N, C-alpha and C positions, 0 to 999 in steps of 0.2 A: 609294240610300242619302240623295239632296237630298229625295226626295220624303219619306221618314219623318221627316227633320227640318220637311218644312211641318205634316204633320199633328201633330207633337207642338207646332208652335208655334201653331195653331190651337187646341188646347186650353189650354194657359198664355193663350193672348191672349182664351179667351173668360172666364175668370176675373179677368181684368184688366176686361176690357170692364163686365162686370158690378158690380164695384166703382165705375167711373164712372157708370153707370147710377144708383145709390144715391148717388153724389153730387151727382146732381140734385135728387133729391128735397130729401138733407138742406138745400141750399141755400136752397132754398125758403122749408124751415121756417126756418132760422137768420134769413132776413131780415125774419121778424115777420112775413110775410103770412099772410092765413088757411092753414089746414092745409090742405094738398093732399091728398086722398086717393089719392097714385099710387103703383102697385106696380110690383116689378122683378121681371120671371119667372127662371126658374131660368138659362134661356140668357142674359139679359143683355138681354132684349128689354123694355121700359120700356112698361107695359101703359098702354092710353088712359084717359086721366083723364073721368071723369063729368061732366057739366055741372055748374058750379059754380051753387050757388043763395044770394040772400042770405039772410042770418038773419032769425028771425022779429023783426018788427019793424023790421027794415033799411029804407032811403029807397030808393027806387027812383031811378033815374039822372037821370032827369027831371024829378022834384021835386025833386033837389037843386041841379041848375043853375037851376034857375027862382027857388027861394027863397032860396038860401043863397049869396051872393054870393062869400063867401070860400072855400067849398068850392072844392077842383080833382079833376080827372079826368085822368089821366096813361096811355098806353100806354107801356110802358115794353118796352126790349129786354133780356132773359137772355141774357147772354154763354154757349155753350156749354163744356165741358171740352174740350181739345186732347187730341188722340190722341196716345199712348204712342208711343214707338221702342222697339223690341225686339230681342233678338239672336235667334239663326237657332233657339234651343230655346225662346224666351217669356219669358226673362227681363228685367225692364224696364230699361232703359237711359236713357228719360225718361218722366214721369208728369205728371200734375194731381192735387191735392190741393185740400181746401177748407181755407183760413185766414182770418185772421180780424185785422181791426183795431178798436181803441176807438171808438166814435163817439158822437155828439151827436144826439136823438133829438128836436128842437126842437118844442114845442107852440105855438100861438098865444098871440102875447102881445100881447093888444090894447092900442094908444096906448103901449107902452111906448116908454121912450127908449133911446137907443143903451146908454147907462150899464146898463138891466137887462139888456140883451142880453149884453152882455159879461159880467157878472156872472154868470147864467144859465151860462155856457157854460163859463169859468173857473173857476168852482166844480167842475162835474163834471171837467173837465182836472186839477186840483188832486187830486181825488178819488181818481183811478185813477195819479198819479202817485207816492201815499204811498201807496195799494195795494202797488204794484209797484215802488217805490224807483226810478222814472224821473224824468227831466226834459222829457217832452213839452211842445212849445209849437206856440200857432197865431198869428198876426198878428191885431190886432184886427179891421184891414180884411176881411181873409179872411172873419171871424165876421159879421160885418154885412151882407157882400156877400152870404154865403150865407144869410141869415136875410131878406134883402130878393130873394132871388128864386129860394132853393131850400129853402126851408125844410121841406117835406114828406119831403124825402131825407136819410139821415143825414148827417152831416158828421163825416168822418173825421178824427183829429189822432193818432193813436199810427203807429209803424213797424207790419211785419207781425209778431203776437204768436208766440209760442210758445206750444207746447201745454199748455204748464205756465202761464204768463201768461194764456189764456185761459179756462183751469179754475179758477183764482184770483181772473179777474173777475166769475165769474158769480154769486158770493151779493151783489153790491153794485151789480147791474144792474137798471134799471127806474128809474122816475123821471128820463125823460130820457137814460139813459145806455145804450149798447146795442152789441153786438158785432156787426159789420158783416162778412159773408162774402164772399170771391171767390175764384176759381179761380186757384191759384199754380201754377206748374211748378216740379218738384223734380226732381233725379238723383239717383238713392237709389246710385249708385256714386262720387258725390263726383267728381271728376276723371278718372275712368277714360274713354279713347275720348274725350276733350273735344275734339279736333281735329274729328273726325268728325262726333260728336252737335250740335257748335254749341249756340247758347242762344237765348232767346228776351230781344227788347230790349226797350229800356223802356218804359212803357206810354205812352200818350198824357198830358198836364199836366190837374191837375184843373181840372176846367169850373167857372167860378163865374156863368156869364150865366143865364140862365130858363131851364128844365127844357124840353129842346126835345121835338117829336113823336118819340117812336121810340128816344130816347137810352137808351144801354146804362146797366145799373145800375153798373158800373165798365168802366174803359177797359182792353181787353184789346192785349198786346205783341205782335208779329211775330217771326218765325225773322230772328235776325240772319245765321248763319253755319251752315255743314255743312248737316245733313242738316235739322236746324230749318228753315233758309231755303231749301234746294232739295226740300222737300217740303212748303212752309207752308201750301199751298191745301189739300193732303188731309188735314193735321194740323188745321187749324180748322173746327170743326163750325158747325152751323147754328143761328144764335141765335131762341131762342123770344122770346113777346111775353108782356107780362101787362098786363090793365086795372085800375089801383089808383084807388081812389075814396078822399079825405080830407074830412073835416069840417073845422068853422072851427076848430076848436082842435088840428087837425094830428093829429088819430087818425085812423086807417085804419077806413071804415066798413065796405068789402067789398072785392074782388079778385076778376078772372076770367083764369084762365089761358087764353089765347089760341090760344097754338100751344108746344107743347114743345119743349125744346133738342134738337138731335141732337148728341148726341159727336162728335168727329173721329176719323177713321180713323187705324189705327194703322200703323206704318210696322214691318215686319220687317226686321230685316238679314241679312247674312251673316255679322257677326259673331259667335265663338264667345266668350262671356262667360268661362269659363276659361281659353282659350288666351290670349285679350288679358290678363287680370290675372297670367297667369304671365310672358307676353312683358313687359308693364310693370314687375313687380318685377325682373325680372331683368337690364333695361336701367337701370334706377334703381341698382342695385347696381355694375354696372360702367361706367357711361358718365355723365358730366356733363349731357353734350348728344349727341342721335344719335337712331335710326329703327330699328323692325323691321316686314317686312314679312312676313304669309304668305297663301301663294294657294294652292288648291284646284288641282293640274295637270287636273283632270278639267274640272271646269265654270268655272273663274276667280275661284270665290268666296273671296272677303277675309274670310280667318276672324281675322287679326289684323292691323292697321295702327296701330301705337304712333308716337307723336312724343315724343320727351321732352327738356324738363322739359315736363309739361304745367300745366293750372291749372286751378281747382276755379269747375265750370260753375254753382256754386249761389251764387256771390258776384255773377252777374250776376243773382240773384233776388230781389226784384222790379225791382232796378236797382242799376246799381256806381256808385261813387260816381267825381267825377272825381280824384278823390287817387288812389283804388285801381289806377282803369283806365290811368294815368299812370305808379303805379308798376309795374306790367305791362308797358306798353309800351316802359318804359326800362330794362327788367331786362336786362342783358348777356347772359342766356343765352337770352332772346326764346321766353318759355314761350307765348305766343299763337302762334307759327310752327308748322307745322304740316310741318315736315321730310319726314314719311314720303310726301306727295306734293305740295309744294310744293316743297321744297326741290331746289336744282339743285347736282349737283356732280361734279368729274371723277369718272366710276366706275373708273378706276386700271386696275390690272392683271382686274378682275372682267371688264372690255372686250375681253381678250386670249380670249376665250371668240368671240365674232363677229368676231373678226379672225381665229381660226384657220380658222374655217369659211368664211370669207370666201376666204382664200389656198387652202384645199383646192378651194373649188367653182370656182374659176376656174382653179387648176392649176397655182398658181405655184410650190404645193409639194404633196409628195406623202408618203405616210407614210416613204416611204425617204430623204426630202428630209434632209439632215443640214448644217446650221451650228452654227460653232463658236458658244461662250457667254463670249467673255472679259470684262473689265471693261469696254472702251468701245469704241466701234464711230465712225468719223469717216465725217464725211460734209461733204464739201468742206476747210471749213478749220473745222467743228464737230465737238464731240466729245462722244458721247453713252453715257452710263453704263449699266452695271449696278446693281443694287441691290446685288449679294454684290462686295465688293471684291477676291474671287479668283476666277481663273477658274475655270469648271467643266468644259470639255471639251467634246466635239460631242455633239450632242444631235436628235433629229428632236421633231416637231408634239408627240406625247404628252408625251416627256420636258420639252419648253419650258414645256407648260401647268403639270404636277406642279412644275417647279422655278422658274414664272413668270419666265423669263429676258429681261429687257429687250432685250438684244444680238443675241438669236435673232430677235426680232419685227422689232428693227430694220432686221437684214438680211434677213429674208423679205419684209418690205414692200416695201423699196425695192429690191431686188435683181429683184422680179417684171417692173420695168417699166411696170406696169398701172396706176401711181397709186394712188389712194385708191378706185378703183372696187370692187375686190372687197370690201373692208372696209364700206363704205358700202351695198353690196348686202345684206350678210349680214345688218348692223346695220337695216337698214331693213324686212328682212323679221320681224323679231324684237322690232321696235314703237320703236326708239330715232328720238326726234327726232318723236315724235309722241304725242298727247296718249292717255292710256288708254281717257278717255271717261268717268270717274266724274261722277257726278251731283252735283258738289260744284265750286264755283265757284274761279278763280285756279288752276286746276293747267296748268302750261308746259309747252310741247312738248317742252321738253328741248333740245339743239343736237348734228347729226349732221352735221358737216364734209362738204361735198362740192366737186367744182370748181367747179361752176354759183354755190354760194355764194359761196367764195373771190373767183368772177370778179366778181360783186356786188357785195362788198366790199373786194376788193385790188385786181382788174384782173388778176388771172392765176390759173391753176390753182393747185391746192395743191402746195407745193415738198416736195422729200425732206424736209429739215429737221422741216417741221411734219409729215408724214406720219408719221414715224419718231417724235414725240410721240401722235399717233394711235393707233399702233398699240398705244402700251400705255396707251391710256385717259387721256392726259392733253392738255395743248393747248388746243383750242377745244371739245372733244366736251364736254357734258354730260348728265347724267340724273338722274331723280328715283330714292329706292330703288323706289317702285313699278315704274316703269318697267325696273327692273333683274331686281326679281322676277319680272316679268309675261315678259319673256327668258328666264328661266333656266325658269319654266312651261314656254316653248313648246321649250325644248331637252328638258325631262324627258319631255314626252308625244310628243315627236320624231315631230309631224305637225302640228300648229298653232300660231298664235297666237289664242290664247282672250283675248276681251278678259275684263277684272275686271271682276268684279260684286260692287255693295256692297249694294243692296238685292234681295229676293226676290219681295215682294210687298205688296200696302196691302190690309189689312181692313176693313171695317166694325164696328161696334159691333156687331152679330150673329153676326161673324166672316164672313160672306159675302165670299169674295176679290175687290175690286174693281179692282185691277191687279195685273198679274203681271209679271215682269222676266225672262223663259227665259234659261238659261247663251248667251250668244252665241260661236259656235264659230269665229268669225275667219276666217282665210284660212290657205290650206295653205302651208305653209314651202318646199315643193319642194325641201329638201338632199337629197343623198345620203344614203342610209343610212348606207352605210360612213363618210364624213365625220364624219357626228352622232357615230356609236358611237366613232369615233379621240379626236373632242374630250372624250366622256364620259366615257370610258377615262382620259383626262389628270385629270379633272375627281374623279372616282373616286380617282386617285394621288393628289390633294392629301391627300386625307383620311386615305386608309387607308394608303400606302404610304411607309417609312421616311423617303425624301426628299422628301414632300411637305411644304409650306409651310403647310397646316391640320390639323396633328394634333388640335388642342386642340379640335376638332368632331366629333372620331369619337364613334358609338355603336356600341357591340358588340350592341344588342338590333337596329337596323335601320342598314344600312348608309347612308352620309351621301356626296353628291356634290356639291364644292364647289369655289369659287375667291377664294384671298384675294386685295387689291389694296390698297395703300398709295399714296397720291394725294398730291401738293402741289396744297392748296386757295387757302392767303392766303399765296405766298411772302412778299411783304412783311413778314408778321405771321409769317413762320415757323409758319404753322399747316397742319399736315396732317388725311388723314383715312385711316381704316381701315375696309374691307369684309370682308365675308364673306357671300357669295350663292353659292345651288345649288339641293339637291332632296334628298329623302328619300320611300323608299329610294333607291337610287341603280339599281336596274336598273328597278324598275315603279314610278316617283315617285306619291306621294298628295300630297305639300304641296313647294312651293316657296318660296325662301324668300330676304330678302336684308336684311341688316344694317350698319348705317353707326354708325361711333364716330369724333365730332370731337373731335381731340384739342385740347388747349391750346395758348398760342403758346409755342413753343420745345420741346413735348414730343413724345418721341420716339417713336410711334406705329409697329405693324403690323398688317395683317391677320390674321393668326396668333395675335399677342399679344393683340389689344383685341378685335378682333370675331369672331373664331373659338367662344373660350370663350363667348358670350352663346349661340351656335348651340348647343353641345354641352352646355350647362348647360339649356337651357331642353327640349331634347328628353329629356334624364335624368330631370328632375323632370316632366314631363309623362306620359312613357310606365312610370313608376313608380308613378302616379294609376289607380285604378278599371281598367277594360278598353281602357284607349287604345292601348297595344300592341297587343291581340289587334285592334281594329278595324283600325290600321290595315297590320296585315300583313294581313286579310281583303281589305281592299279592294284592296292592293296584288297579292295574288294574281288577285282578281278583272279585274283590267287584265292579267295575264299569260295567264289566260286569252281573254282578248278579242282579245289583240295577234294583227296578223297572222302567221299560220304561216311565210308566206314569207319574213318576218323573220327568225324565229327558227331556219330551216332552211339560213341562208346559212353556208358553212363559212367563208367570206372571215371575215366578222363573228364569229363566234365564234371563232375564232384569234386575234382581238383581245384578247380575255378567256381566252385559254390560251397567251400566251406567245409568239403568234404573231408580234408588232410588235417591232421592233427599238427598243430604250428608248433607249438611247444607248451611244457607244462608252466615253466617258471619262468619270467624273462626280465633280467633288471640291464635297461637299458640305459647308459650311462646320458649324461644333457648334451654334452658337447658332438657323440654321438659320429667321431671322425675317426675313421679308422686308420691305426700306428702300423708301422713296420714291427715286426715281433724281434724282441732284442735276442742277441746270439744265445742258444743255451748255454746253460752252465754247464763247465767241462768238471769232469774229474781228473785226480793226479796222472801226471802218465803212466805210474806203476798199475793205477787201477784199468786205465786205458788198454795196457798190454795185455793184462788179464783178458779183459773185456772181449779181445780180437782172438786171443788165444782159445777163449771155451764158447765159440759160437757168435761174437759179437754182440750186439743189442739185444738180440732176439731171447 
């Protein structure tokens, strides 16, 4: 399946590359140089340019330099168009186009006074302003400096012209007024995937001194964030060179193209444009702030990675004003912050999945282990609460996941006597506390508390009270939405922790693949298959059983397995987060996902109420389009056929899904059925707290 995507992207990129080749030619023509007889082949390759010849009656270079002291010859650099950033099917996320500035083209004015030079320039600026209703200005000092040192080159004075403005100016061009072309980055999807793509930074300042040998016709920007920065070297093309000869009156006598610019390479991402669009739309409708990540369980491909709110990438082109940038920085919703892969949050009850796996792997609990699910549980003099204010009865691990019972996990974790190691071991295998390896800067490690970490920071192993908080994804444990999605993909494929992949390949302008990034199979999970299936059964029931906390994410076309989570994020501000994470289809998954919803201060949130519906609505709409449902069902069937037969024929595993597990002895389910963040544990006096630490902590 991924190979088909690559082949299609090659076709799409070929079209785009051809367009960029045309842009090179058009740019040279628009600069006002001699017509370049260049051709573009059907495959996008730029054909060689015939040797340039001086026009009849032209003055040879040697004669010009010897007899015309005011003549000039320059070797100038022609910047190359920056390569594209594409989605997995070849649709453009970042492109380069030709744009124009209004510019003055000075003649040589022998013995002209400063006032005459200024008048020449200001008359043309005024003409353009009147024609377009603009108010562009340029300082007299800059005009005079340019005339003194650089009069052979155009002096730009406008901002980037719109297509309509450039067209309106064409009738008045000539007589010292021209359109000066440049390559300009453009983002055709505006703010889509803005935190992934990044942007091109500000161009170098205007040059005012003498024209240097090999000077570029205009300054180029560099990638400042996201993939624009990470792949700046590949996206940046190789500049060309042109030799231009000017007469004493400022007119160009001839030019010679010495080296044609080579466009930058194209970066093909794993992002699916349609899935990204849909995820961002639904996220924006349901959350003021949040993130949504979808990964391919088979390859690790990130098909969607949305952070909300976003920002319009095009405001950075050609540069953003200090005022506008300050406004973005000071926005309380932090639109510049890439929540999906840089935001650290308590994973809340989604973390009960690795906790349950760890307890099962270390035999701290078994399928038959029953713990009560009361409203609270005491550890020393501290009282830890369940999210449900009513006791729910006795349950095993499957029911504890289904109901997200905090007090079950407190008891199971603390009573094992093995401390944090069962949890830390399972969570490490699922990628918590480790960067995923995205080719984007500033990805955090997250925080997975261990005894070694606690000894280094506090001088002692993790105490039972802290262990209780960790067992429900609170306290010191932190993760990004991307890390949670990666963990869910590992559980869904039941075999490996596959590293997320964001870029599939890099292609040159002629569609040749210059760099490829194969899926990284990562490392084996080494979980007992039976334990994995017990946990997956609980996740299945979260969505598909009447007792589950995530029924709002249910989908009739494909079964979804997931885990809700509601956690205290900023307790002092009474600000909480809601999670929903899992995979679909639940039995042979194709996609894993994680959604986080940032609540407002004082807002009551719940994973089943705020995050689950985002996933549910996404799949309902996505599967209702084109042949998406058929495609996912077919991919899931392929996975089933490739799955180990020994896993499928084990009767004890089959029994998990055939009513063979003891789910609960007694179950009291509240009517609202919405998980709430557990209250802070009640704390004893400082004196008692000191005694507890002195005599061995909470244990």
